[in-house]
N, C-alpha and C positions, 0 to 999 in steps of 0.2 A: 505493499499499498505505499501510497507515497501522497504527504501534504502539502497544500497549499495554503500560503500566504498573502493571502495576492492583494495588492493597496488598492492601485485601480484594474479595478476587477476587466477594466474597456479592454486590457489584454489577455486577458484572461485562457479567450477561445484558443489563442495563437501557444499557450506556450501548452496548455493543456496538448498540443495535436501533434505538438516539435515529442513532449512528452509520448505519447501513445507513438510514438515511430523508433523510441527510442525504443520503451520499454512498451510493446506493447500488450492488452490484455492490459493489466495494471488496474488497481482502483484509487480513489481517491476521496481525502476527507479534507473536509475544506474547517479541521479546527484540531486546536491538538491532544491526539488520543494516541493507547499504545496500541501498537501493533505497524506506526508508523517508518519504513526504511530509511526516510529523507524525508525532506523538508523545502520546498520552495518558496524563495522568498523575493519581493518585489520592494523597491522602498523609490519614493521622490525624493529626491537631496538633493537643497538650496544649492546653488554653485557658490556666490559668494561665505556661503559656509561654509568654505568647502571640510570635508571630515567630520562633518557633524550632520546626525539625521534632520530628517526631515523631519518640520515643523508640521502647523493640519490649516495652516494660513492658506489663505485662494493662492494658488499661482499663477494668476494671469500676470501680464507683465512683469515678473520675473524671470533668471537664468534657473533650468535647474536643471541635472543632472541625474538619467533614467537607472537605479543600482537592481541587479539579481543577485541571489547568496542562494548557495543547498549547503540546509547543516545536517550533520551523522553525525549518527550516534559518540558518544565518548565512549572509545576504546580504553583497555585495562592499560592503566598507566598512561594513557595523554590527557595533556590537559587542553582545559579549553580556551579559547582563543576566537577571539573577533577584531576584526575592523573600526576605525572611530566612526564610523557613519554606518556600522550593521550592528548595534547592540544585540547581546543575546538576548530574543523574544521571551519576553515573561511567560513557565512553564517548558523554555526548552532548553533549564538547564545543567542536563545532561547531555545536552550535545557542543555540538564544536560546529568552528565556522568551514569547511574542508573547502569549498572555493567563494565565491566573491567578483563580477568586476561594475562595473561602471561606464558609461557616456551619455556627451552630450545630445538634451534633442529638445528644439521646441515642440515644446508640449503641444500651442497648437496646429501645430501639422500636424493630424493621428498617425498618417499612415509614415511618418520618416520613423517617431518613435516605434513605432509598431515594430518598423524595421533596425531599429535599434534594438531594442528588447529582441528580442528576436535573434538577431548574430547576439546581443553577450552572450543565451542563453545555449543556443548549439553551441558555438566554442566551447563553456562550460560539459557541457553532456557530451561536449564527443574526448576533451580531455577524462572525463569522467570514466567511460566508457570502454575505451578505444576504437572506435566505429565512428565513421564517415557516414552521409550523407548524400544518396546519390543528384541530389535534388537542393544539397542546404538548409537553408531555417527558411526553403519559400515550403511554406504551407495551403496554398491557394488550388482551387483547380486546376486553370486556363495559363499556366505558364509561358502558353504563346501565346498572350496575349500583349504579353513586355516585349517581344518578336513584335509580331505584327505592329502597333500601335504605334513600335519606334518607325519602323521599316518604310510604313504610310507618311511618316511626319520627317522621312528624306535621314535618318539614319545611314553612316554606313555600319555594315554588317561587321566590322572590328569594334567600335563603338559600342554599339548595342554588347558584347561580349563582354567589352571591359566592366560599364554596366553591371551586369547579370555577375559576376565573379566578385567583382566591389560589395552589391547589396545584400546579393542571398548570399552565396558563398559556394555558389554550385558546384558541379564538376564541367568538368573544359566535355568531356564526351556528350550533358545532357543542354548545353549551352549551345553545343553542336546543332542536337539535335532541333531545338526548340527555333533557331533561326534556320536551320532547309525547310522546318515544316511551315516557317510563318514567309516563307520565300515561296513558297509552293502554293499555300490558302491564299494571298497575297495575288499573285496571279488565276486561279479558279475562281475568284470572286471579284475578278476585275468585268467584267458586265452584268453584274446585276444593280439595281435602282435601289439603294437604299434605302429614299425615300418615300419612294411609291410600291415595289415590289415587295411582297410578303409571302412568306410559305403557311404548310399546310401542316398540324397535324391533323392525324386521325385516331383517337387510342380505344382499345380494342381491349378488354379487362380483364380475358380468360387463356386458359393454359389446360394441355391435357392434365398437368399435373403440377406441384410447385416446389418447386426445386429447394437444397440443403442451403443452398447459399443467396437464397432469390431476398431482392425488398423491392421489387417493383409492386405496382399494382396487376395483381392479377391473383385470378378466383379459380376454380375448377370448373371444366366444363360443363362434366358432370352433373354437377349440382344445376344449371341451366338449363338442361336438356328439355327442350319446348315451351320453353320460355324466352329465350332470347329476341323473340321480335317485341317483348318488351322494353328490351335495349335498347336496340335499334330504330325503336317511333322517337323512345328521348333525346339520339342521337342523331336523327334524319332533323328535329328540331331546332337546334344548336344550330348544325348546320348550312339549315337556308336561314338563320340569323346569320351568322359569321359570315355565308353566301352577301345577302343584301348590303349588308355594312362595309365587303370589302370591294362592292361589286365597278368596274372601272379600275382595278389597279390590281399590274400584273400579276400571276404567280405564277412562280419562280419556281419555285419543289414540294415536291407533296411525299408524307413521311410517315406509314400506316404501320403502328408499334401496339407494344401490351405491356406484359401480355404474348401472345403468338396469337395472330388475325386468325390463322387460319386451326387454329382450334374452332372455325365460327366451322359451319352447315357452307358448301358450293351453292347450296340456294342464297344464302343471308349474304357470304359475301360478294355475289352481284347482287342484290337489292345493293348495299352500299355502296358499290365504284360505280353502277346503272345511277347512284340520285348523286353520287360528286358531277360523273359526266352533266346529271342535267342543268347540276348546280350554279359546277366551276369551268372557269377554260384549260382543262388538261389536257388537250392539245396543245398547250403553247409552252407549255411546265418546259422545266433545263430536265426532270429528272422527276420519276416516283418507283417509289421504293415500297416493300409490302416483306413489311418481317415476318416470313417462312419456317418461323427461328427453330424448330422443334422436329425432325424428320419425321413423328411419330404421330403428326396435324395432318400431312400432307399428302394428300394423293393427287394422280392422276387428273382426275379431272377438275379440283379447284387451283392445281396451276395452267386447265386449260383456262381457265376463266380469270385467272390474269393475263395469258397473255390473252384474252382476246380485245382485253378491254384495255393493252397496249403500255400495260407493264414495263417497267424498265432495266429494273434493276430488282431482285431478292438476297433474303439472306436463308442458309441453312446452316443452323450452325451445332457442332456435335462440340462444344466445349473442349470436349477429349476425345482423342481414340482410345484407348482403353476400358475396356469392359467391366471390369473391376471399377471402377470410375465413376461410372455410367450409372451404373448399380448403389453407388456408394452415395453418389448426390440425389439420386430422385427423377433422371433424365431417364421414364419408362419405353428408349430405344437403345440398340442395337449398335454397333459398329456398320455391321451390312447395311442397314437403314440406311444408315447416313449417305454410303454411296450409291445402294439405288436408289435413293431418292434424288441424289445432284447428279447421277447420268439421265433420270429421266428426268429433269428439267432441263439437260440443255439437249436431249433428243430434240424437246417439244420446241425449241431454238431460244432458250435463256442464254445470252451467251454475256451475263453483267452478274455475277454470283460469285455476293460472301457468306465469309465462313468466320463464323468468330469461335476465338479457343481463351482460355484460360489461364494463367499461370497461377502457379503456386495451387490448385485444388490438397484435398482434404490427400493423402497422406503417398503421395503423388512426388514421385524425384527424377534426377537427370535422364535415368534412363528411360524412364513414361511420356517424358516431355518427347526425347529422340525419335522415339516410335508415334506421338503422337503426327509431329512434321515429319515424319518420312511420307506417311498414306497421305497426308493434306499434296503432298507436292507431289507425288503422283494423281491426287486429284487434278491438278490446277486451276482451282479458282481464279476469276478478276479479281478479288479484294481479298484483307486478309486481315482482319480485328483482332487484335492482341489486346489481351484485360487482364490486369497483376488482379489480381481476386480481392476483394474490398469484403472488410464482414460489417453489413451495416445494424443495425439497432434490429431494423424489421427482419431479419434475418433468420430462420427458424435457428441456423447454428450457431447463430448469438441469441435465440429467444430458450435453448433447451440447452446452456454452456455443462449441466452436472453428465444428459446422456452421450453428449458429440465429446467431453474433455479429450479424452486418449487419443483426442486425432492430432494426426501432425499436418501442421502445414507449415510449405517452409518452398518461400521464392527467393532463386539468388539469382544472379548476374550471369550467369553461364548461363541460366534458363531463358531471360531475355536477349542475349546477346543471342543464342541461338531459332530463339521463333526471326528475330530479324538477319542472318543471313539469308535464314530458311527462304524471307519475303526478297528479299535482294534476288539471290538466285532463279526468283520465280521471275524477277524484273522486273519484280511489287518498287513504288517509294512511297515511304509516308509523306501522311497528307494533311493529317489532324493526330491531335494529339492530347488527353486528358487526365486529369488526374483526380480518385479520392479521397474522403479519409478513412482513415483502419485501410489502406493496401497492407498488401503482403509483400516485405520488401521496401518500402517504403517509395514504389516504383512507380509508375504512368501505363495508362491506357493506349497502345499505336493505333493506328486505320493505315495500312496498306496498301495502293490499288496500279493496278497497270495502269499506262500510262491511258487517257480520257473514260477513265471505267472510275476515278472518282467518287466519291457521294458528298454533293454542294452542302444537302441537308445536313450532316452533322457539324464539315464546320461552321455553318452558320448559327448552329443549338451549341456549340465551343466559346465563338465570339461574340455571339451577341452582336451581331451587326444589324437584321433584318428583324423586323417583327412575324412573332410566328405565332400565329392563332393555330390555338389547338379545340378540340371537339372531342368527349368522352371523360368514361370516371376517371380523376386519378389524372388528369389532364392538367398542364402549367399555364396558362396565353403569355407572350411579354409579349407590349408593344415596344417600339425603339421610338426615340424623337433622337433624330439625326444629329440635328440645328444645336437639338442642348446637350446635347451630349446625357440622355435617358432616361431610363428606363422603366418600364411599368408592368408591374404581373398580377395576373391575380390567377387562382385555384377552380379547380371545380373538385368535388367531397368523391372520394375515393371507391366508400360503398358502393356499389351496384344501386341494390335498392336506395338507398339514398338518393344516389343519383339523379333515379326515373320522377321519386318523388317530387324532386325539388330539381328540376329540370326547368322552371321562370325562373328559381332565385337564382342557378350558374347563367342564364343568361344576363339576368339583372347583372350580375360582379363586370357580365361581361363591357355591358354597357358603358359602364363607370369609364371604363377603359376608351374602347372601340366608338363611344358613341361620341 
């Protein structure tokens, strides 16, 4: 257990995220109590009183240092020690100041102060653990935003590289990856109109089963057998509203996600796509993606429906090509089924097929990853999305920790490097990247694609440069105001029954930002 004695809780989340990167799975205490391994303390230290503890006065107009310290239990024969600006907190008389650091920051600049706090703390944690993180002190989920925004401002790549190294202490490898992807994103997004154009997301919150690691809005389709028409009725009402509000604006990309859209019966899929064609200008969209992610949800009839409606891109996601892992994580399909459905899609003419993989799945080692990549390379998909496992609060793996406590979750630099090498051998280039909280190994998710097969929607959802109107249970609409550098969002409820009964309320939420 780790104790947090945070004077300014504006930075607590960033401190906690760094701790989770170095000490995954730890619990936290916000007070002095038994069973704590060490304490993290932050203080504001008035600069003109160098060496003195911060007063409780308002910091406005004064110069302050930001200080951070680690307190550890006194070992036998070791005397308690402290610095002038870090007196022993009351209740920690049996602890000593293991390390402390401070740096100057203008507290009126929240972003600058946050970076100072994180840099100080990151250096202390690397000293304490002997480990460095690939992304340094970066805790945000969109690191390519840093590079892309500066490329658009005219920065040279070397200037961006120096900035990221100085401010975030990231590794050269990850900085280079960020810049490479940002440059490719800039090229791919050039045809888009950020002011008038928009993208459409349609959420289908059903799956054959719920995977062990999943935290998305997803419910077993078996419980809705014969009742999916109720969901479609509400969905169509929301789609009609969005089509009316966005009338006259170019629709750039369309994405059907979930859940697994192909968990629906073929007639439901056809009904949704027919309604979409009636309401929106789908013919001029740059791309149209449908997640057919679960091979056990795919049939030839459903693929024909997708093809006949002009779907340009689909995903068939194995996550792993090791049967023992598929069984463990709740994927009710076989490795052979992945191959069968992939080849079926190819025979029906689909020439832009993505496959998702997850590094760090329970019990998998380097040999398991190598086997998966060999199988994927033989299939030769058009794009490959490599995820690092992220355990979120909603995932079953996290909800039932006692039941799954014996599972080994391991993600290594070798696994990440091996997956990148596989993608490069297939002729693919990295085109988008994002990170999540609680990622195994503190790595990232990277999308690779053949030239001309990148998913523009994936870039847009990460870079937040264009309005994305979203329909369906558990979806989030984001409206971008480029001239003001401002974004607004509204969310739909996750529960399907609630979404159906409260559809007018969901539309009302959209009216506040689309109206």
